[in-house]
C-alpha positions as CSV (number, residue, x, y, z in Angstrom):
1,M,21.0,-62.7,-75.6
2,K,19.6,-59.6,-77.3
3,I,21.5,-56.6,-78.0
4,W,19.7,-53.3,-78.0
5,G,21.6,-50.4,-79.5
6,G,24.8,-51.2,-77.8
7,G,23.2,-50.8,-74.4
8,A,23.6,-53.1,-71.3
9,P,22.1,-56.5,-71.4
10,E,18.6,-56.7,-69.6
11,N,19.4,-58.5,-66.3
12,K,16.1,-59.9,-65.1
13,L,17.4,-60.9,-61.7
14,L,18.6,-57.3,-61.0
15,V,15.2,-55.9,-62.3
16,G,13.6,-58.3,-60.0
17,K,15.4,-57.0,-57.0
18,K,14.6,-53.4,-57.8
19,I,11.0,-53.8,-58.4
20,G,10.3,-56.7,-56.3
21,F,8.0,-56.0,-53.2
22,T,7.5,-58.1,-50.2
23,Q,4.3,-56.0,-49.6
24,K,2.0,-54.4,-52.0
25,P,2.0,-50.5,-52.1
26,T,-1.6,-50.5,-50.8
27,D,-0.4,-52.3,-47.8
28,L,2.3,-49.8,-47.0
29,K,-0.5,-47.0,-47.2
30,K,-2.8,-48.8,-44.8
31,E,0.2,-49.5,-42.3
32,K,1.2,-45.8,-42.3
33,V,-2.4,-44.6,-41.6
34,S,-2.6,-47.2,-38.6
35,I,0.7,-46.0,-37.1
36,Y,0.3,-42.1,-36.6
37,P,-2.8,-42.1,-34.3
38,K,-1.0,-44.5,-31.9
39,A,2.0,-42.1,-31.9
40,L,-0.1,-39.1,-31.3
41,S,-2.0,-40.7,-28.4
42,K,1.4,-41.5,-26.8
43,V,2.5,-37.9,-27.1
44,F,-0.7,-36.6,-25.6
45,S,-0.8,-39.1,-22.7
46,K,2.8,-38.2,-21.7
47,S,2.0,-34.3,-21.8
48,A,-1.2,-34.3,-19.5
49,F,-1.4,-34.0,-15.6
50,T,-3.3,-36.6,-13.5
51,M,-5.9,-35.2,-11.2
52,A,-3.7,-36.2,-8.2
53,E,-0.8,-34.1,-9.6
54,V,-3.0,-31.1,-10.0
55,L,-4.5,-31.4,-6.5
56,I,-1.1,-31.7,-4.9
57,T,0.2,-28.7,-6.9
58,L,-2.9,-26.7,-5.8
59,G,-2.4,-27.8,-2.1
60,I,1.3,-26.7,-2.2
61,I,0.3,-23.3,-3.7
62,G,-2.3,-22.9,-0.9
63,I,0.1,-23.7,1.8
64,V,2.6,-21.2,0.5
65,A,0.0,-18.6,0.2
66,A,-1.2,-19.2,3.7
67,M,2.4,-18.8,5.0
68,T,3.2,-15.6,3.0
69,I,0.1,-13.5,2.5
70,P,-0.5,-12.6,6.1
71,G,3.1,-11.4,6.3
72,L,2.7,-9.3,3.2
73,I,-0.5,-7.8,4.5
74,K,1.0,-6.9,7.7
75,N,4.1,-5.2,6.1
76,Y,1.8,-3.3,3.7
77,Q,-0.3,-2.1,6.7
78,E,2.8,-1.1,8.8
79,R,4.0,0.9,5.7
80,Q,0.6,2.6,5.6
81,F,0.8,3.4,9.4
82,K,4.3,4.7,9.2
83,T,3.5,6.9,6.2
84,A,0.5,8.2,8.1
85,Y,2.5,8.9,11.1
86,K,5.0,11.0,9.4
87,K,2.3,13.0,7.7
88,V,0.5,14.0,10.8
89,Y,3.8,14.8,12.5
90,S,4.6,17.2,9.6
91,E,1.1,18.7,9.8
92,I,1.0,19.5,13.5
93,S,4.8,20.6,13.3
94,Q,3.7,23.1,10.5
95,A,0.8,24.3,12.4
96,F,2.9,24.8,15.5
97,Q,5.7,26.8,13.7
98,E,3.1,29.0,12.0
99,A,1.6,29.9,15.5
100,L,5.1,30.2,17.0
101,L,6.0,32.7,14.3
102,N,2.8,34.7,14.9
103,Q,3.4,34.7,18.7
104,E,0.0,33.1,19.3
105,F,1.0,30.8,22.4
106,A,0.7,32.1,26.0
107,R,0.9,29.1,28.3
108,A,2.8,29.6,31.5
109,Q,2.3,26.6,33.5
110,K,1.4,23.0,33.4
111,R,-2.1,22.5,34.7
112,D,-3.8,25.3,32.9
113,I,-7.2,24.5,31.5
114,P,-7.8,27.7,29.5
115,A,-4.2,27.6,28.1
116,T,-4.9,24.1,26.8
117,E,-8.1,25.0,25.2
118,E,-6.5,28.0,23.6
119,E,-3.5,26.1,22.3
120,F,-5.8,23.4,20.8
121,N,-7.9,26.0,19.2
122,I,-4.9,27.6,17.6
123,L,-3.7,24.3,16.2
124,K,-7.3,23.6,15.0
125,S,-7.4,26.8,13.2
126,K,-4.5,25.7,10.9
127,F,-6.6,22.7,9.6
128,K,-9.7,22.5,7.6
129,V,-12.2,21.2,10.1
130,M,-14.7,18.6,8.9
131,L,-16.3,18.0,12.3
132,D,-15.8,19.9,15.6
133,C,-16.9,17.9,18.6
134,G,-15.7,20.2,21.3
135,N,-15.8,18.2,24.6
136,Q,-19.3,16.8,24.2
137,Q,-20.0,13.6,22.4
138,I,-16.5,13.1,21.5
139,D,-17.2,9.6,20.4
140,R,-18.4,11.3,17.0
141,C,-14.7,12.3,16.5
142,W,-12.8,9.7,18.4
143,K,-13.8,6.0,18.1
144,K,-13.7,3.7,21.0
145,G,-10.4,1.8,21.1
146,D,-7.1,2.1,23.0
147,T,-7.1,4.7,25.5
148,L,-4.5,6.3,27.8
149,C,-4.5,5.9,31.6
150,G,-7.7,3.9,32.0
151,G,-7.9,3.9,35.7
152,S,-4.3,4.7,36.4
153,C,-1.2,5.2,34.3
154,S,0.9,3.0,36.7
155,S,-1.7,0.5,37.8
156,G,0.1,-2.4,36.2
157,N,-3.2,-3.8,34.9
158,S,-2.5,-5.4,31.6
159,A,-5.9,-4.2,30.4
160,D,-5.4,-0.6,31.6
161,G,-6.1,1.8,28.7
162,I,-7.8,-0.6,26.4
163,D,-11.5,0.1,25.6
164,M,-12.1,1.7,29.2
165,D,-14.7,4.3,29.5
166,D,-12.5,6.2,32.0
167,G,-9.4,6.4,29.8
168,A,-8.1,9.5,28.0
169,P,-9.6,11.1,25.9
170,R,-12.6,11.6,28.1
171,E,-16.0,13.1,27.7
172,N,-16.2,16.5,29.2
173,D,-12.4,16.6,29.6
174,S,-11.0,16.4,26.2
175,L,-11.5,18.6,23.1
176,C,-11.7,16.7,19.7
177,F,-12.2,17.6,16.0
178,I,-11.8,15.7,12.6
179,D,-9.9,17.5,9.9
180,G,-10.5,17.6,6.2
181,G,-8.3,14.6,5.7
182,G,-10.3,12.4,8.1
183,Q,-7.7,12.4,10.9
184,S,-9.0,12.7,14.4
185,W,-7.4,15.0,17.0
186,C,-7.9,15.3,20.6
187,T,-6.4,16.9,23.8
188,Y,-5.1,14.2,26.2
189,T,-6.9,16.1,29.0
190,A,-8.2,19.6,29.5
191,R,-5.0,20.5,31.7
192,E,-2.1,19.2,29.6
193,N,-0.4,20.3,26.3
194,I,-0.4,16.7,25.0
195,F,-2.3,16.2,21.8
196,L,-3.6,12.9,20.4
197,V,-4.2,11.9,16.9
198,D,-5.8,8.9,15.1
199,T,-4.3,9.1,11.5
200,N,-7.2,7.2,9.9
201,G,-10.0,8.6,12.1
202,R,-12.7,6.1,13.0
203,A,-11.2,3.3,11.0
204,N,-9.5,0.3,12.8
205,P,-7.3,-0.7,14.4
206,N,-7.4,2.3,16.8
207,R,-4.4,1.5,18.6
208,F,-1.5,3.5,20.1
209,G,1.7,2.8,18.2
210,R,-0.2,2.0,15.0
211,D,-2.7,4.6,14.0
212,R,-2.9,6.5,17.3
213,W,-0.1,8.9,18.4
214,M,0.8,11.5,21.1
215,F,2.6,14.9,20.5
216,T,3.7,17.7,22.9
217,F,5.8,20.9,22.8
218,A,9.5,20.9,23.5
219,D,12.3,23.3,24.0
220,I,15.5,23.4,21.8
221,N,16.8,20.4,23.7
222,N,13.9,18.1,23.0
223,N,12.6,18.3,26.5
224,R,8.9,18.8,27.2
225,T,8.1,22.2,28.3
226,N,4.9,24.0,29.6
227,S,6.0,27.6,29.1
228,F,5.4,29.3,25.7
229,V,8.7,31.1,26.2
230,S,10.5,27.8,25.7
231,Y,8.5,26.5,22.9
232,K,10.6,25.5,19.9
233,K,9.3,22.3,18.3
234,V,6.8,19.6,18.3
235,I,8.1,16.2,19.5
236,P,6.3,12.9,20.1
237,Y,5.4,12.5,23.7
238,I,6.9,9.1,23.6
239,N,10.3,9.6,22.1
240,E,11.6,6.0,22.0
241,D,10.5,2.7,20.6
242,V,8.5,0.6,23.1
243,L,9.0,-3.2,23.0
244,T,7.1,-4.0,26.2
245,Q,3.5,-3.4,27.2
246,E,2.9,0.1,28.8
247,W,-0.1,2.3,29.2
248,Y,0.8,4.0,25.8
249,C,1.6,0.8,24.1
250,K,-0.8,-1.9,24.9
251,R,0.3,-4.2,21.9
252,P,4.1,-3.8,21.4
253,P,6.1,-3.2,19.5
254,C,5.3,0.5,19.1
255,Y,7.7,2.4,17.0
256,Y,7.2,5.9,18.3
257,Q,10.7,7.0,17.4
258,S,12.2,5.0,14.5
259,W,9.1,5.2,12.3
260,L,9.8,9.0,12.0
261,L,13.4,8.3,11.1
262,K,13.0,5.4,8.5
């Protein structure tokens, strides 16, 4: 045994354990290089979707969209119709109140053709008129669609008032104009103080209770009146919601009343 400066003896067996290798260093490097691509391929293979999974997901999305989108569109359209209804009601009420303040009305009875024309012209004067059709070629101002009393208001015919040539408003019997906002206005007939409006003019759907409405003049108790002495306000001619088919609501429900309040 050799002694080196008082240090510990050299233990060949211990050294052998420390520096002895079962594999060469170069072999370990080769092994490390060959391991990583396999691990990465496993990760990527687990994170990807199969074509079947993608198609199933798209199918579910399509089914949900088909179920919900029509309802969303309907709700959106109804909000538009409701807002437009409130708008025209406000406009005709303001026109009426201005004329009432100026004492412009003079009707004394129900079936009065000159009084109806005069009242309509008074209201028309409060609007910016884009097209005045008078009582001739009223289809320029009032597009074919739901009408009122086609044939008879009490006929019981389920088609009464829908796209019928003899329904109101009628050529030569109704006065019509389109205002600056594109809204169509007509008299119901030449004898009645009932005024019709289509809130989006010639655009669809042209249905009463959706984009078409009726107004008349009333006394302080909300009763319709034909005498200017009792005129106090404008009210919807139909002052209730209609849930069944009628000559003024061919495709119920028609929210004549609640849409003004909500």
